[in-house]
DRENMIMAR-760683 format. One record per atom (N, C-alpha, C, O): residue number from 1; residue in three letters; x, y, z. Coordinates in steps of 0.2 Angstrom, whole numbers, always signed. Atoms other than C-alpha are relative to their C-alpha. Example, Ala and Ser with C-alpha at 12.3 -4.5 7.8 and 13.67 -1.06 7.14 Angstrom:
<pts>
   nr  rest     px     py     pz
    1   ALA     +4     -6     +0
    1   ALA    +62    -22    +39
    1   ALA     +4     +6     +0
    1   ALA     +9     +5     +3
    2   SER     -4     -6     -1
    2   SER    +68     -5    +36
    2   SER     -4     +5     +3
    2   SER     -1    +11     +4
</pts>
This chain:
<pts>
   nr  rest     px     py     pz
    1   MET     -5     +5     +2
    1   MET   -133     +8    -17
    1   MET     +6     +4     -4
    1   MET     +5     +7    -10
    2   PRO     -7     -2     +1
    2   PRO   -115    +13    -19
    2   PRO     +1     -4    -10
    2   PRO     -1    -10    -11
    3   PHE     -2     +2     +6
    3   PHE   -109    +14    -41
    3   PHE     +5     -9     +0
    3   PHE    +11     -9     +3
    4   LEU     -7     +6     +1
    4   LEU    -98     -4    -43
    4   LEU     +1     -1     -8
    4   LEU     -2     -1    -12
    5   LYS     -3     -2     +8
    5   LYS    -88     -4    -58
    5   LYS     +4     -6     -1
    5   LYS     +6     -9     +4
    6   ASP     -2     +7     +1
    6   ASP    -81    -20    -66
    6   ASP     +8     +2     -1
    6   ASP    +11     +7     -4
    7   LEU     -7     +2     +1
    7   LEU    -64    -24    -66
    7   LEU     +3     -2     -4
    7   LEU     +4     -8     -5
    8   SER     -5     +2     +6
    8   SER    -52    -20    -82
    8   SER     +7     -3     +0
    8   SER    +12     -1     +1
    9   PRO     -6     +2     +2
    9   PRO    -41    -32    -85
    9   PRO     +6     +2     -5
    9   PRO     +3     +3    -10
   10   VAL     -6     -3     +5
   10   VAL    -26    -27    -95
   10   VAL     +2     -7     -5
   10   VAL     +5    -13     -4
   11   GLU     +0     +3     +5
   11   GLU    -25    -36   -109
   11   GLU     +7     -4     -3
   11   GLU     +6     -9     -5
   12   GLU     -5     +1     -1
   12   GLU     -8    -38   -110
   12   GLU     +5     -4     +2
   12   GLU    +11     -5     +1
   13   MET     -2     +3     -5
   13   MET     -6    -48    -97
   13   MET     -5     -7     +2
   13   MET    -10     -7     -1
   14   ALA     +3     +6     +2
   14   ALA    -12    -65    -95
   14   ALA     -7     -1     +6
   14   ALA     -8     +3    +11
   15   PRO     +9     -4     -3
   15   PRO    -31    -65    -88
   15   PRO     +0     +2     +8
   15   PRO     -2     +7    +11
   16   THR     +3     -1     -7
   16   THR    -29    -70    -70
   16   THR     +5     +6     +3
   16   THR     +4    +10     +7
   17   VAL     -2     -4     -3
   17   VAL    -14    -59    -68
   17   VAL     -1     +7     +0
   17   VAL     +0    +11     +5
   18   GLY     +5     -8     +4
   18   GLY    -23    -43    -78
   18   GLY     -7     +0     +6
   18   GLY    -11     +5     +7
   19   MET     +8     -2     -5
   19   MET    -38    -47    -65
   19   MET     +2     +4     +5
   19   MET     +0    +10     +6
   20   LEU     -4     -3     -8
   20   LEU    -25    -45    -47
   20   LEU     +1     +7     -3
   20   LEU     -2    +12     -1
   21   PHE     -1     -6     +2
   21   PHE    -17    -32    -57
   21   PHE     -5     +8     +1
   21   PHE     -4    +13     +4
   22   SER     +6     -6     -2
   22   SER    -34    -21    -59
   22   SER     -4     -3     +7
   22   SER     -5     +2     +9
   23   ALA     -1     -1     -7
   23   ALA    -39    -27    -42
   23   ALA     +5     +6     +3
   23   ALA     +2    +11     +6
   24   VAL     -4     -3     -4
   24   VAL    -25    -19    -35
   24   VAL     +0     +9     +0
   24   VAL     +2    +13     +4
   25   ASN     -2     -6     +1
   25   ASN    -25     -3    -46
   25   ASN     -7     +4     +2
   25   ASN     -8    +10     +3
   26   GLU     +8     -3     -2
   26   GLU    -45     +0    -42
   26   GLU     +0     +2     +8
   26   GLU     -3     +6    +11
   27   ASN     -1     -1     -9
   27   ASN    -39     -3    -22
   27   ASN     +3     +7     +1
   27   ASN     +0    +12     +3
   28   ILE     -2     -8     -1
   28   ILE    -26    +12    -23
   28   ILE     -3     +5     -2
   28   ILE     -3    +10     +2
   29   GLU     +5     -8     +0
   29   GLU    -38    +23    -32
   29   GLU     -5     +1     +4
   29   GLU     -4     +5     +8
   30   ARG     +3     -4     -5
   30   ARG    -50    +24    -22
   30   ARG     +3     -1     +6
   30   ARG     -1     +1    +10
   31   LEU     -3     -3     -6
   31   LEU    -38    +23     -6
   31   LEU     +3     +7     -1
   31   LEU     +4    +11     +4
   32   LYS     -4     -7     +1
   32   LYS    -29    +39    -15
   32   LYS     -9     +6     +3
   32   LYS     -9     +9     +8
   33   SER     +7     -4     -3
   33   SER    -52    +46    -14
   33   SER     +2     -1     +6
   33   SER     +3     +5    +10
   34   ILE     +1     +0     -9
   34   ILE    -51    +41     +3
   34   ILE     +2     +4     +5
   34   ILE     -1     +5    +10
   35   VAL     -3     -4     -7
   35   VAL    -38    +51    +12
   35   VAL     +3     +6     -6
   35   VAL     +7    +10     -4
   36   SER     +1     -5     +2
   36   SER    -38    +63     +0
   36   SER     +1     +9     +3
   36   SER     -4    +12     +3
   37   GLY     +4     -9     -4
   37   GLY    -36    +83     +8
   37   GLY     +2     -2     +7
   37   GLY     +1     +2    +12
   38   ILE     +0     +0     -8
   38   ILE    -31    +74    +25
   38   ILE     +6     +4     +3
   38   ILE    +10     +5     -1
   39   SER     -6     -2     -1
   39   SER    -18    +82    +34
   39   SER     +5     -6     +4
   39   SER     +2    -11     +6
   40   GLN     -5     +2     -3
   40   GLN     -1    +77    +43
   40   GLN     +0     -4     +4
   40   GLN     +2    -10     +5
   41   GLU     +3     +6     -5
   41   GLU    -10    +73    +59
   41   GLU     -3     -4     +1
   41   GLU     -3     -8     +6
   42   GLU     +6     +8     +1
   42   GLU    -24    +62    +53
   42   GLU     +5     -3     -1
   42   GLU     +7     -7     +4
   43   LEU     -3     +6     +2
   43   LEU    -11    +54    +45
   43   LEU     +4     -5     +4
   43   LEU     +5    -11     +4
   44   GLU     -4     +6     -4
   44   GLU     -1    +49    +59
   44   GLU     -3     +0     +8
   44   GLU     +1     -1    +13
   45   TYR     +3     +2     -7
   45   TYR    -15    +48    +75
   45   TYR     +1     -5     +1
   45   TYR     +2     -8     -5
   46   LYS     +1     +8     +0
   46   LYS    -16    +32    +81
   46   LYS     -2     +1     +7
   46   LYS     +1     -1    +12
   47   GLY     +5     +2     -4
   47   GLY    -30    +34    +91
   47   GLY     +2     +4     +7
   47   GLY     +7     +7     +9
   48   GLU     -1     -4     -6
   48   GLU    -34    +41   +109
   48   GLU     +5     +1     +4
   48   GLU     +7     +7     +7
   49   HIS     -4     +0     -4
   49   HIS    -23    +33   +117
   49   HIS     +8     -2     -3
   49   HIS    +12     -7     -1
   50   GLY     -6     +1     +7
   50   GLY     -7    +33   +103
   50   GLY     +0     -9     +1
   50   GLY     +6    -11     +2
   51   ASP     -3     +7     -1
   51   ASP     -7    +13   +105
   51   ASP     -7     -5     -7
   51   ASP     -9    -10     -8
   52   LYS     +4     +4     +8
   52   LYS    -18    +10    +86
   52   LYS     +4     +1     -6
   52   LYS     +5     +7     -7
   53   ASN     -3     -1     +9
   53   ASN     -9    +11    +68
   53   ASN     -4     +6     -2
   53   ASN    -10     +8     -2
   54   CYS     +1     -5     +5
   54   CYS     -9    +25    +59
   54   CYS     -4     +2     -9
   54   CYS     -8     +1    -14
   55   ILE     +6     +0     +8
   55   ILE    -16    +30    +45
   55   ILE     +6     -5     -5
   55   ILE     +7    -11     -7
   56   ALA     -9     +0     +2
   56   ALA     +3    +31    +38
   56   ALA     +2     -8     +1
   56   ALA     +3    -10     -5
   57   GLN     -1     +5     -2
   57   GLN     +6    +15    +45
   57   GLN     -2     -6     -3
   57   GLN     +1    -11     -4
   58   LEU     +6     +4     +8
   58   LEU     -8     +6    +33
   58   LEU     -1     +0     -4
   58   LEU     -4     -3     -7
   59   ILE     -1     -2     +6
   59   ILE     -3    +14    +21
   59   ILE     +6     -4     -4
   59   ILE     +6     -7    -10
   60   TYR     -3     +2     +0
   60   TYR    +12     +9    +21
   60   TYR     +4     -9     +1
   60   TYR     +9    -11     +1
   61   HIS     +1     +8     -2
   61   HIS     +9     -9    +26
   61   HIS     -1     -3     -8
   61   HIS     +3     -6    -11
   62   LEU     +1     +2     +4
   62   LEU     +0    -12    +10
   62   LEU     +1     +2     -6
   62   LEU     -2     +0    -11
   63   ILE     -6     +3     +6
   63   ILE    +13     -7     -1
   63   ILE     +6     +0     +1
   63   ILE    +11     +2     -1
   64   ASN     -4     +6     -2
   64   ASN    +23    -18     +7
   64   ASN     -1     -8     -4
   64   ASN     +2    -11     -9
   65   VAL     +4     +4     +4
   65   VAL    +12    -30     +3
   65   VAL     +2     -1     -5
   65   VAL     +5     -6     -8
   66   ASP     +0     +2     +9
   66   ASP    +10    -27    -15
   66   ASP     +5     +0     -3
   66   ASP     +6     -2     -9
   67   ILE     -5     +2     +7
   67   ILE    +26    -27    -19
   67   ILE     +3     -4     +2
   67   ILE     +9     -5     +0
   68   ARG     -2     +7     -2
   68   ARG    +31    -43    -11
   68   ARG     -5     -4     -2
   68   ARG     -4    -10     -1
   69   TRP     +4     +3     +5
   69   TRP    +16    -49    -21
   69   TRP     +4     +0     -6
   69   TRP     +7     -5     -8
   70   VAL     -1     +2     +8
   70   VAL    +22    -45    -36
   70   VAL     +7     -4     +0
   70   VAL     +7     -5     -6
   71   TYR     -3     +4     +2
   71   TYR    +38    -55    -34
   71   TYR     +0     -7     +0
   71   TYR     +2    -10     -5
   72   ARG     +2     +5     +0
   72   ARG    +29    -68    -27
   72   ARG     -4     -3     -7
   72   ARG     -2     -9     -9
   73   LEU     -1     +3     +8
   73   LEU    +21    -70    -44
   73   LEU     +3     +0     -4
   73   LEU     +1     -4     -8
   74   LYS     -7     +1     +5
   74   LYS    +36    -68    -54
   74   LYS     +3     -5     +4
   74   LYS     +8     -6     +2
   75   GLU     -4     +7     -4
   75   GLU    +42    -83    -42
   75   GLU     +7     +3     +0
   75   GLU    +10     +0     -5
   76   SER     -7     -4     -1
   76   SER    +58    -71    -38
   76   SER     +0     +3     +5
   76   SER     -4     +7     +6
   77   GLU     +0     -3     -5
   77   GLU    +66    -69    -23
   77   GLU     +1     +9     +0
   77   GLU     +4    +12     -5
   78   PHE     +0     -5     +1
   78   PHE    +63    -52    -16
   78   PHE     +7     +3     -1
   78   PHE    +12     +1     +2
   79   PRO     -5     -3     +0
   79   PRO    +77    -39    -21
   79   PRO     +2     +2     +8
   79   PRO     -2     +5    +12
   80   ARG     -1     -5     -5
   80   ARG    +88    -33     -7
   80   ARG     +0     +6     +1
   80   ARG     +0     +9     +6
   81   GLU     +0    -10     +2
   81   GLU    +88    -15    -13
   81   GLU     -5     +2     +2
   81   GLU     -5     +7     +5
   82   LEU     +8     -1     -1
   82   LEU    +68    -16    -12
   82   LEU     +1     +2     +6
   82   LEU     +0     +7     +8
   83   GLU     +0     -1     -6
   83   GLU    +70    -22     +7
   83   GLU     +1     +6     +1
   83   GLU     -3    +10     +2
   84   GLU     -2     -7     -4
   84   GLU    +80     -7    +10
   84   GLU     -3     +4     -1
   84   GLU     -2     +8     +4
   85   LYS     +2     -3     +3
   85   LYS    +71     +4     +1
   85   LYS     -7     -1     +5
   85   LYS     -7     +3    +10
   86   TYR     +4     +0     -2
   86   TYR    +55     -1     +8
   86   TYR     +0     -2     +7
   86   TYR     -4     +2    +11
   87   GLY     -2     +3     -6
   87   GLY    +61    -11    +25
   87   GLY     -5     -5     +3
   87   GLY    -11     -6     +0
   88   PRO     +5     +7     -2
   88   PRO    +53    -24    +35
   88   PRO     -7     +2     +1
   88   PRO     -9     +7     +1
   89   MET     +9     -2     +2
   89   MET    +34    -28    +35
   89   MET     -1     +0     +7
   89   MET     -7     +2     +9
   90   THR     +1     -2     -8
   90   THR    +36    -28    +55
   90   THR     +6     +0     +4
   90   THR    +10     -5     +4
   91   ASP     -5     -3     -5
   91   ASP    +46    -21    +67
   91   ASP     +4     -5     +6
   91   ASP     +6    -10     +3
   92   GLU     -5     +7     -5
   92   GLU    +56    -33    +81
   92   GLU     -8     -2     +3
   92   GLU    -10     -8     +1
   93   ASN     +7     +0     -5
   93   ASN    +39    -32    +92
   93   ASN     -6     -4     -3
   93   ASN    -12     -6     -1
   94   GLY     +9     +4     +1
   94   GLY    +27    -41    +78
   94   GLY     -3     +5     -3
   94   GLY     -8     +4     -6
   95   ARG     +7     -8     +1
   95   ARG    +20    -22    +75
   95   ARG     +3     +2     -9
   95   ARG     +7     -1    -12
   96   LEU     -1     -2     +4
   96   LEU    +19    -13    +60
   96   LEU     +5     +7     +0
   96   LEU     +3    +12     +4
   97   PRO     -4     -6     +0
   97   PRO    +33     +0    +58
   97   PRO     +0     +6     +1
   97   PRO     -1     +9     -4
   98   GLU     +1     -6     +1
   98   GLU    +33    +17    +63
   98   GLU     +1     +4     -5
   98   GLU     +7     +6     -7
   99   VAL     -2     -5     +5
   99   VAL    +31    +28    +51
   99   VAL     -5     +9     +2
   99   VAL    -11    +10     +2
  100   LYS     +1     -6     -3
  100   LYS    +31    +48    +56
  100   LYS     +3     +7     -5
  100   LYS     +9     +8     -3
  101   GLY     -3     -4     +2
  101   GLY    +35    +63    +46
  101   GLY     +1     +1     -8
  101   GLY     +4     +5    -11
  102   VAL     -1     +2     +8
  102   VAL    +31    +54    +28
  102   VAL     -6     +4     +1
  102   VAL    -11     +4     +5
  103   PRO     +7     -1     +3
  103   PRO    +19    +65    +19
  103   PRO     -4     -3     -3
  103   PRO     -3     -9     -4
  104   LEU     +5     +7     +4
  104   LEU     +2    +58    +10
  104   LEU     +4     +3     -7
  104   LEU     +9     -1     -5
  105   THR     -2     -2     +6
  105   THR    +10    +64     -6
  105   THR     +4     -5     -1
  105   THR     +3     -9     -5
  106   VAL     -7     +5     +3
  106   VAL    +28    +53     -4
  106   VAL     -3     -7     +1
  106   VAL     +0    -11     -2
  107   LEU     +4     +7     +0
  107   LEU    +16    +38     +1
  107   LEU     -1     -2     -5
  107   LEU     +2     -6     -8
  108   ILE     +2     +3     +9
  108   ILE     +5    +38    -14
  108   ILE     +5     +0     -5
  108   ILE     +3     -3    -10
  109   GLU     -5     -2     +7
  109   GLU    +21    +43    -25
  109   GLU     +4     -8     +1
  109   GLU     +6    -12     -4
  110   TRP     -5     +7     -2
  110   TRP    +30    +26    -16
  110   TRP     -5     -5     -5
  110   TRP     -4     -9    -10
  111   TYR     +5     +5     +3
  111   TYR    +13    +17    -20
  111   TYR     +0     -2     -8
  111   TYR     +0     -7    -12
  112   GLU     +1     -1     +9
  112   GLU    +12    +22    -35
  112   GLU     +4     -4     -5
  112   GLU     +3     -9     -9
  113   GLU     -6     +7     +1
  113   GLU    +28    +15    -40
  113   GLU     +0     -8     +0
  113   GLU     +3    -12     -4
  114   VAL     -1     +9     -1
  114   VAL    +25     -3    -34
  114   VAL     -5     -2     -6
  114   VAL     -6     -8     -6
</pts>
């Protein structure tokens, strides 16, 4: 059985927000450990037929979801400059946007900024 860790809410935050922050932070740390050391080719692999989402797209999607939740929790409108930086949630066909040539270190850096 894998080791389970309790969430550690941040005391300076409201209890619910602190728990959510802790859960997201734990997920980010777990994600970083899972993808640590993968190649650019693995990061961008889209399946045998090239029709699946790659790891880079999924990480980028998590970044988009989490940054938008920050503003929902704050009950604030999502700033235009962040929309320009992080792009849309989906492309014109309703699919996750393509993410090519972005190194894992950059994706993780963006995620940590969120």
